[in-house]
Residue, then its C-alpha position, 0 to 999 in steps of 0.5 A: m500499500l505504501l509503495l502504491l501511495t509513493s508511486i501515485r505521489e511520484i506520477i502526480a508530482r511528474w505530471w505536475a512538473e510538466f505544467t507551466l507556470q500559467t497552467r499551474l496559476m489556472a489550475a489554482a485559480t480554478l480550485v479556489v473558485s470551485l471551492i468558494m462556489s461549493g462552500l457557498t452552495f453548501w452553505a445555502v443548502n445548510t441554511i435551508q435544511q436548518d429552516v426546514r428543521l425549525n419548521d419541522t419542530r414548530f409544526g411537530r410541537d404544534l401537532g403534538l400539542l393538538l393531538a395531546a389535548n385531544v387524546a388526554p381524556i381518552v387516556s384518562i378513562d383508559d379507552r384504548t380502543e377509542l384511542a386506537r381508532f382516533s390515533r390511526s385516523f389521525y396518522d392516516s389523515t397526513s403524511s407527515i407523521r412517521y409514528i405515534l407512541y404512547a407511554d404510561e407514567e413509567g415510560s412503558i409504551f402501550l400504543g404505537i402506530p404504525f408499530s403496534e395496534s394491540e388493545v390489551q396486554n397479555s403475559l406474551t406481550i414484550r414490554r418496551r420502554m420509551q427513551l426520553p430526553d434528558s431535558y424532558s420533564p413530567q411537570s412541564d407543559v412545554p413539548v421536547v423536540r429532537q432530531h435523529l437520522t434514519p435510513d429514510g432520512e432525518v425524523t423530528d421527535v416531539f415528546v409531549p406530556l399527557r395531562h388531564n385535570d392536573s394529573y400526569l397520565g403519560v407521555l405522547a411521542i410523535g415522529i414528524n417526517p422532513n418536508p419532501t419538497v424541501v429534501t428533493s430541493s436539497h438533494l437536487t442542489r447538492d447533486v448539482t453543486i457536485a456535478v458543476f464541481i466535477s464538470i469544472w474540474a474536468m474541463v480544467i483537466l481537459g483544458a490542461v491536457f489540450n494545452a499540454l498537447m497542442i500549446t505547451k508541447p509545441i512551445k517546449e519544443l520551440l524553446l528547445g529548438v531555439k536553445n539548440i540553434a543558440a548553442g550552434n546546433f543548426r541541424q535541430r528540426i521540429d516535426l509536429p503535425l500541427g495547423g494554424e499559427l503554431g504550425e506556420l511558426i514551426l514551419n518558419f522555424n524549420e526554414m530558418a534552421e535550414r538557412l542557418e545550417s547552410y550558412d554555418e557550413q559555408n562559414i565553416e568552409e570559408l573560415t577553414a580556408e582562410k584559417a589554412k591560408l593564414e596559418t600557411l602565411v604565418s608559418t612561411i614568414a622569415d620572422g618568428a610570430v607569437l600570439l598570446d591571449t590576455n591571460l599571456r597563454v600561447i595561442l599560436a607560434n609559427p615554426t621560426a619562433q619555436r626554432i628561435f626559442g628552442w620550443e619542442g612539443k605542443i606549446t598551445g595554451r602554455d604560459a609564455l613567461e614559463i616557456l620563453p628563454e630566461a633572457v627574454q623573460l627578464m626583459l618581457r615580464q614587466p611590460l606583459h604584467e603591466l599590460v595584463s594588469r591595465q587590461s583588468h582595470l579596463a574591464e572593471s571600469p569599461d566607461e574609462a576604457t580607451a586605447e590611450q590609457l595603455p602604458e606608454v611602453i606598449k601603447d603602439a609597439a615596443e621594441f626589445q633587442i635581446t641576446i640569447p645565450e642558449p639555444p643556440g646563441h643568437t641576438v634577436r629583435i622583439l616587437l611587442t604589439t597590442v591586438l585591439d578590438q575593432y573599436r580600439e577600446s579593449i585588448k584582445g591579445i599580444a602579438i610578439t614578432v621575433q627577428d634574428i638579427t644575429r648575422e646583422v649585429e655581427l656584420n655591424e661589429a665586423k664593420s665597426n672593427f673594420i673601420s677602427n682597424v683601418s683608422h688605426e692602421l692608417r693613422t700609424p703611418l700617416f703619423n709617422i710620415k707627417s712627423f718626419i716631414e715636419t721634422l725635416q721642414e723645421y730642422g732641415e738646415d740643422l740635420s746632417e745629410p745622413e739624418k736627412r737621407e734616413f728621415l726620407e727613407t723612413a717616410n718612404r717605407e711608411t709610404d709604402r706601407l700605407t700603400r699596401l694597406v690601402n691595396d690590401v683593403l681594396d683587394l679585400s673589398k673587391l673579393e667580397s664584392n659580388k664581382r665575377y672572376s673568370f676561371d681557366a686552366v692554369e698550369i700551377i708551375q707558372p704562378v708558383e715560379q712567378t711568386l718565387r722570383t718575386h721574393q727571391l731577393n727578399a729571401r736572399d737578403k734575410g738568408i732564407e731558403l726558397c724551395q720548389e717541389i712541384e710533382p711532374d706532369l701535374p694537370p692543369v687546374r681550374g683557377n684565376y691566375d692573378l688571384l693564385v699569385q696573390v694567394l701564393s705571394n701572401l703565403l709566402g711573404n708570411g713565411l719569410k716574415f716569420t722565419p728566422v735566419g737560416g730558415k726555409v720556406a717551400i712551395r709544393a704541388y702534387r696530386l693526392d692520388p693518380a685518379s684524384s681530380w684535386v691538386r694540393v698546394e702547400v706553403a711551408d716554412t720553418g718559422i716560429g709557429i702559431d699558438p693553437e689558440d690563434q689558429q681559429a682567428i688567423f684568417d680574421r681581419f686585421f688579426r696579427v700574431e705578431n702583436r703577440v709574439h714579436t714586433l714585426e709590421g703588417t696590415g692583418l689582411g693578408l690571410s683574410i685575402v687568401r681565405n676569400i680567394v680560396e673560397k672563390h675556387q670552391s675550396q678552403v684553406h687549412l693550416i698545421s702549425e707547431v710553435g718553434v717548428g713551423t707552419t704549413f698552409w694548404f688548400d686543394l684546387a680542382v683539375a680542369q677538365s680537358p677540352e678533348p673529351q668534349l671535342d670527341a663527343a661533339k664529333q660523335l654527336i655530329g657524325 
């Protein structure tokens, strides 16, 4: 039973929950109205019944007094036959009397109509007593009235004392039937009230069911469909067989959903295509690009930025200040935090939000130059730019552009060093020349002829030194330009012999032996004759400069093996050698070993010129050196292709 009640309660609760607020209010109003109407009706019926009871009481009291006055003399003479006849006649004369009972002074019933018509009592007669009300008094002349319910309806009981000549003879009890017209009207009113109450609720229930099926359900379906459309589910459709305004509304909703779905598909295709274009564009630009949201989390980073910052794996959604290199973090932490804090302030006070209130350091674009030690060790230029909305009122993100300017910095540094070194190298001989000429000009008459000749020789040497420096600078500038040189087949012995002839006298004066070790029958090499002479001259001159008296400088040329297409050229000396820590920088501009180990002069550009010339021959210059033993420079030259095979191939093609 308990489970059944619980189940019924759950069903009613679920059924009630499906109604809208409007339906619930209508049900509550209907309940109140029906209860008020029912209460008024039952109040009216009850009032009528009370009036009927009062009338029945009055009628019964008057009828009892009338009957008691007529039967008291008969009861006093104990003529029960006449009493029975008169009572029957009185009972039959009206339908309002239910019964008539007579009891003696002790309350024993001796006559009752229609219950009993016995005129005499005998030993077999069952003696019955009348149950008198508590308010009944034999000394009172006022009848006592009460009502009680019977299966046939409510009956009014009237108890009248029987007196004759001031003597108490017993009690007369009369039962009065209710007014049948009033009873019928009361019953009809009650039945009509119940019928109206049931009809009202039946109409309310039917209206609620109709509302739920024909109005509420479609509206709920429409509400659910609108929510799905708002959530982006444009595939939502409503399939309800309804006509009228609701049916037209559902039809228009389905058409709207179809159009939105079509527009959504087109927009997705267009956005996907545009996104692919933008991603391709961003991924192919030479500069690094990183996009951050207002929480400083990475939204986008192209491959260039990932390579510069050494990022690996998935970085989207991570905090930029956690994954940026330490040097970049130190430089950008404060500007980024200022921007984020200012954005939070603008979000809290939107009326004051303007682009002019952004920090000055990043209002338009801030530029930072940072050297990143690792990885892999380079200098970058970072541009920090705010991304504003279309109204330029709030910040939507931060764009970071990263440019790798390592090469630019190196070139600027090299240019500065070059200018500084050239200025220094030019200033020294110019100062010496000016000093000796001023001395000759001011004190020429006081100087002897040998002193004058010495001053002039010194000025001449400084002039030659200045000329060599200018020529070396011009040669290096020419080699580093995009000038094209012609490369032909060159017999390597020819530039070697010319170089040895040029430096023969200088070597003899210094007491140094020059040697030539050329492998016989070497094939011609591909090269530029003048450039090769300059390479050999610079290397041989360095050997003579750093080789002491009695030393030896040799030029060698040989093939690595008979089938090799390369000829190796070496310039070896028995000079002072080069320290291992200097060997990497020996080919840099203006780097001079003599600045550290001796005081010989030089421009510091000779080996830089050698390296550039050898690289134009598609080769590299190398060295092997040991301090106190000597140094060997070597490089390889490609064997020139013989024109004879080409001529034979042309003949075969023509033939």
